[in-house]
C-alpha positions in Angstrom: -13.0 36.2 -49.1 -14.7 37.3 -45.8 -15.5 33.6 -45.0 -11.9 32.5 -45.7 -10.6 35.3 -43.4 -13.0 34.3 -40.7 -11.9 30.6 -40.9 -8.2 31.7 -40.8 -8.8 33.8 -37.7 -10.6 31.0 -35.9 -7.9 28.6 -36.7 -5.3 31.0 -35.4 -7.2 31.5 -32.2 -7.6 27.7 -31.8 -3.9 27.1 -32.3 -3.0 29.9 -29.9 -5.3 28.5 -27.2 -3.8 25.1 -27.7 -0.3 26.5 -27.3 -1.3 28.2 -24.0 -2.7 24.9 -22.7 0.3 22.8 -23.6 3.7 22.7 -21.9 7.0 20.8 -22.3 8.5 20.3 -18.8 12.3 20.5 -19.0 13.9 22.2 -16.0 17.0 24.3 -16.6 19.9 22.6 -14.7 23.5 23.4 -14.2 26.2 22.1 -11.9 25.9 23.6 -8.5 22.1 24.1 -8.6 20.5 23.5 -5.2 16.7 23.1 -4.5 15.3 22.4 -1.1 11.8 21.0 -0.7 9.7 20.7 2.4 7.1 17.9 2.5 4.1 17.7 4.8 1.7 14.7 4.9 -1.5 14.2 7.0 -3.8 11.2 6.9 -7.0 10.5 8.8 -6.4 6.7 9.1 -9.1 5.4 11.5 -7.6 5.2 15.1 -4.2 6.1 13.7 -4.2 9.8 12.4 -0.7 10.6 11.2 1.1 13.9 10.5 4.6 13.8 9.0 7.1 16.3 7.8 10.4 15.9 5.9 13.0 18.0 4.1 14.9 17.0 1.1 17.7 18.7 -0.8 18.3 18.3 -4.5 21.9 19.2 -5.7 23.1 19.0 -9.3 26.7 17.8 -8.9 27.5 17.1 -12.6 26.3 17.8 -16.1 27.5 15.8 -19.1 26.5 14.8 -22.6 24.1 12.1 -21.3 22.3 14.4 -18.8 22.9 15.2 -15.1 24.0 13.7 -11.8 22.0 14.8 -8.8 22.5 14.2 -5.1 19.3 13.9 -3.1 19.6 14.1 0.6 16.5 13.2 2.7 17.1 15.2 5.9 14.8 16.3 8.7 11.9 14.1 9.5 9.2 14.5 12.2 6.1 12.4 12.8 3.5 11.7 15.4 3.4 8.1 14.3 4.9 6.8 17.5 1.9 7.9 19.4 -0.6 6.8 16.7 -2.1 3.3 16.3 -0.5 0.4 14.6 -1.3 1.4 11.1 0.0 4.9 11.8 3.2 3.6 13.2 3.7 1.4 10.1 3.0 4.3 7.8 5.4 6.7 9.5 8.1 4.0 9.9 7.9 2.9 6.3 8.3 6.6 5.2 11.3 7.0 7.5 13.2 4.4 5.6 14.7 7.2 3.6 15.5 9.4 6.6 19.1 10.7 6.4 19.5 8.7 3.2 21.7 10.0 0.3 20.7 9.1 -3.2 23.0 9.8 -6.2 20.7 9.9 -9.1 21.5 10.0 -12.9 19.0 11.7 -15.1 18.7 12.2 -18.9 19.1 15.6 -20.6 15.5 16.5 -19.6 15.9 15.7 -15.9 14.1 12.3 -16.1 15.5 9.8 -13.5 17.2 6.8 -15.1 19.5 5.2 -12.6 20.5 5.2 -8.9 24.3 5.3 -8.9 24.7 4.3 -5.2 21.9 1.8 -5.0 23.8 -0.9 -3.1 24.6 1.5 -0.3 21.0 2.6 -0.1 19.6 -0.9 -0.1 21.8 -1.9 2.9 20.3 1.0 4.9 16.7 0.1 3.8 17.1 -3.6 4.8 18.2 -2.5 8.2 15.1 -0.2 8.5 12.8 -3.1 7.3 14.2 -5.2 10.2 13.3 -2.4 12.6 9.8 -2.1 11.2 9.2 -5.9 11.5 10.3 -5.8 15.2 7.9 -2.9 15.8 5.0 -4.8 14.3 5.8 -7.9 16.4 5.8 -5.9 19.6 2.7 -3.9 18.7 0.6 -6.8 17.4 2.1 -10.2 18.3 -1.2 -11.8 17.4 -0.6 -11.0 13.7 2.0 -13.7 13.8 -0.8 -16.2 13.6 -1.9 -14.8 10.3 1.3 -13.9 8.5 4.9 -15.1 8.2 7.2 -12.3 9.3 9.9 -13.4 6.8 7.4 -13.1 4.0 6.5 -9.6 5.1 10.2 -8.6 5.3 10.9 -10.0 1.9 7.9 -8.1 0.3 9.0 -4.9 2.0 12.5 -5.2 0.6 11.2 -6.1 -2.8 9.3 -2.7 -2.8 12.7 -1.0 -2.4 14.1 -2.5 -5.6 15.9 0.1 -7.8 13.3 -0.2 -10.5 10.5 0.3 -8.0 12.1 3.4 -6.5 12.7 5.0 -9.9 9.1 4.1 -10.9 7.7 5.8 -7.8 9.8 8.9 -8.4 8.0 9.1 -11.8 4.6 8.8 -10.0 5.1 11.3 -7.2 8.1 13.5 -6.7 9.4 17.0 -7.8 11.0 15.2 -10.8 7.9 13.3 -12.0 6.9 15.7 -14.8 10.4 16.1 -16.3 10.5 15.3 -20.0 6.8 15.2 -20.4 4.8 17.2 -23.0 1.4 17.9 -21.5 -1.7 19.6 -22.7 -5.3 19.9 -21.5 -6.9 16.5 -22.0 -3.6 14.5 -21.9 -4.1 11.1 -20.3 -1.8 8.4 -19.0 -2.2 5.1 -17.2 0.2 4.1 -14.4 0.7 1.8 -11.5 0.5 3.5 -8.2 2.8 2.6 -5.3 1.2 -0.6 -3.9 0.2 -2.0 -7.2 -3.1 -0.2 -8.0 -3.8 0.6 -11.7 -4.7 4.3 -12.1 -5.6 6.6 -14.9 -4.5 10.3 -14.8 -5.9 13.2 -16.8 -4.2 16.6 -17.1 -5.4 20.2 -17.4 -2.8 22.8 -18.2 -3.1 26.5 -17.6 0.2 28.3 -18.1 2.6 27.0 -15.5 -0.2 25.4 -13.4 -0.8 21.8 -14.1 -3.7 19.9 -12.5 -3.8 16.1 -12.6 -6.9 14.1 -11.7 -6.5 10.4 -11.1 -8.9 7.6 -10.5 -8.8 3.8 -10.1 -8.6 2.0 -13.4 -9.2 -1.7 -12.5 -11.9 -4.1 -13.5 -13.5 -6.5 -11.0 -11.2 -9.3 -12.1 -8.2 -6.9 -11.6 -9.4 -6.2 -8.1 -9.9 -9.9 -7.3 -6.4 -10.7 -8.5 -5.0 -7.7 -6.6 -6.6 -8.8 -3.3 -5.5 -12.4 -3.7 -1.9 -11.4 -4.5 -1.8 -9.1 -1.4 -3.1 -11.9 0.9 -0.6 -14.4 -0.6 2.3 -12.0 0.2 1.3 -11.0 3.7 -0.9 -13.9 5.0 -0.1 -17.0 2.9 -2.0 -19.2 5.4 -5.2 -17.4 4.5 -4.7 -17.3 0.7 -6.5 -20.5 -0.2 -9.6 -19.5 1.8 -9.6 -16.1 0.1 -9.3 -17.7 -3.4 -12.3 -20.0 -2.7 -14.5 -17.2 -1.4 -13.3 -14.2 -3.4 -16.6 -14.0 -5.4 -18.6 -13.9 -2.2 -16.3 -11.4 -0.6 -16.6 -9.1 -3.6 -20.4 -9.4 -3.7 -20.6 -8.5 0.0 -18.9 -5.2 -0.6 -16.4 -6.0 2.1 -13.4 -5.4 -0.2 -14.9 -2.6 -2.3 -12.1 -0.2 -3.2 -12.4 3.3 -4.6 -9.5 5.7 -5.0 -9.1 9.2 -6.4 -6.2 11.6 -6.4 -6.2 15.3 -7.3 -2.8 17.0 -7.7 -1.9 20.6 -8.5 1.7 21.4 -9.7 3.1 24.9 -9.9 6.2 25.4 -12.1 8.8 28.1 -11.9 9.9 29.9 -15.0 13.0 27.7 -15.1 10.9 24.6 -15.2 11.6 23.4 -11.7 8.6 22.4 -9.6 7.7 25.2 -7.2 4.9 23.4 -5.3 2.8 20.2 -5.4 -0.4 19.7 -3.5 -2.1 16.2 -3.6 -5.4 15.2 -2.1 -6.0 11.4 -2.1 -9.3 9.8 -1.1 -9.3 6.1 -0.5 -12.4 4.1 0.3 -11.7 0.5 1.4 -13.6 -2.0 3.6 -16.1 0.7 4.6 -13.3 3.1 5.7 -12.8 6.5 4.2 -9.2 7.6 4.3 -8.1 11.1 3.2 -4.5 11.9 2.7 -3.2 15.4 2.0 0.4 16.1 1.0 2.2 19.3 0.1 5.7 19.8 -1.4 7.0 23.3 -1.3 10.3 24.7 -2.6 12.1 26.8 0.0 
């Protein structure tokens, strides 16, 4: 009898611990809800350190049987990118594609993004911004025209702004990314990071604090194919040479890539994200790049 009681107590403790380390993320939403987030990003890109700040406002404008409709306005944006090097300029300008943009987003009942209702309007604005970015690159580094075709670069940039890509990226890194997920300590998921890198993420849950640790999840063949595909897109004239010498390039360590990402989410009692802090370390071609971003509800 005593042994049975002990087993029952231990099982109860285990179940209780598991319940404390598990969470279903479904924010409470109603028409008229407004949440304002401030985003700060800093990166130590060699010769091009960048600091950026942006404010975005999430407004629930409708609630129906299918879910919610949310207006997201990307408002204030400041950056030192104009005074940074070429890479810093590109980074800040690409981020500014969403400046003053208005997205009308449909979500399911759990707040998971499913469709951009005004995508055509947004795409037109983004295409105009891409043209601006290409002009800036041409002026800052005209010699790059010998290696890449500008029209290919523009085409690839616009492709990254496809509706499916934007929605995917919102599920990778945004205040809405956890919506609809049931997470517990030890939960894992594989995903494609912006830019095409395969990653694996592992969660730790402690009450309303969620920690996600990510690392690169690519074989050597995956990395070879990734490098070749990126060269084909940006510098097609160099693609054949890279293909022929990819094994030598990989063995030399010139294109060694390592990437880790540690993110901490704090949730409010109503399920909305209160804050996000992400530290990403990227080692590529002998360069160590550390990017720190914070998202804070105001």
